[in-house]
N, C-alpha and C positions, 0 to 999 in steps of 0.2 A: 650680772649683768645689772640685771632685771629687781632687786631687791637690793639696793644701792639708790636706786635711783629714787622706790619707794624710800626713803628711809631719809635722800635727802629734801626729800617736800615738804613729810612731816618735823625731822627738829633745825629747830630755831639758829641755827648756823652750824656751815658745811660745805666744809671743800672736795674737787671728783681730781681727783686725776689719774692717768693708766701707769701697771709695774714699771709694762716696757719702755714710756717712756720718760723718761721718769727716774732723777739718781739721790742718793742716798742728799746729796749735797742739798740736790734742789727739794728734798721732802720737812729735808732741818734747818737749817742755811746756811748763809755762807757771806764771808768779809771777803768783799771788792777792795781796791783801789781808785779811785776816782785818777782819770789822766789827766785833768788838770792841772788840784788841786793838788795831787796825793794822798788826800787823805782816804783812810779807810771809816770800811761804814758796813753794813750786818743786813746782808738785805734770809728776807726770814720767808719761810719754804711752808710748801704747805699745810706740812702738820704746828705749826705756829701762830700761820691765820686762820687759823684752827683754835685755836686755846678755848676753850671751857665747847667746845663745838665735837663738828664729829669731819671724819677725814675716812674718805672713802676711798681704797684704791682698789685697780678694778684691773683686773691681769699679775698681780702677786704673785702669780708662780711665774712669769717670767721676767721678772725685775734679774739683774748679774747679783752675785753672792754679796762681791761686795758690798752694795748698798742695800740689802739686806740686812751684814750685819752694819751697817751704818742706822739706821734707821732702826735696832733692836734696842735701845737705848731712849730713844723714844713713849718706844712701845711700852718698852718697862716701868721702866722705873721715874714718869715724866718728866726728862728731862732731858735737854742737846747741849750739850758742851759742845766751845767752839774753841 
């Protein structure tokens, strides 16, 4: 936690989140529908918001297995598939 906080202070762009409270969708991206217009829209997650910056995920070990699999592509390939 202290190392992540220190890295965030020196990084020009940094987004912080916790593994325990995050889902794979919340870290990557989600498609949502507007209830009134029924339009679909893409909502960026922490990894997308920190494009060309730093994402700090504290308590990564407490993240669920399915959520870790969901962000594996973003971490390894630097892409997010919707």
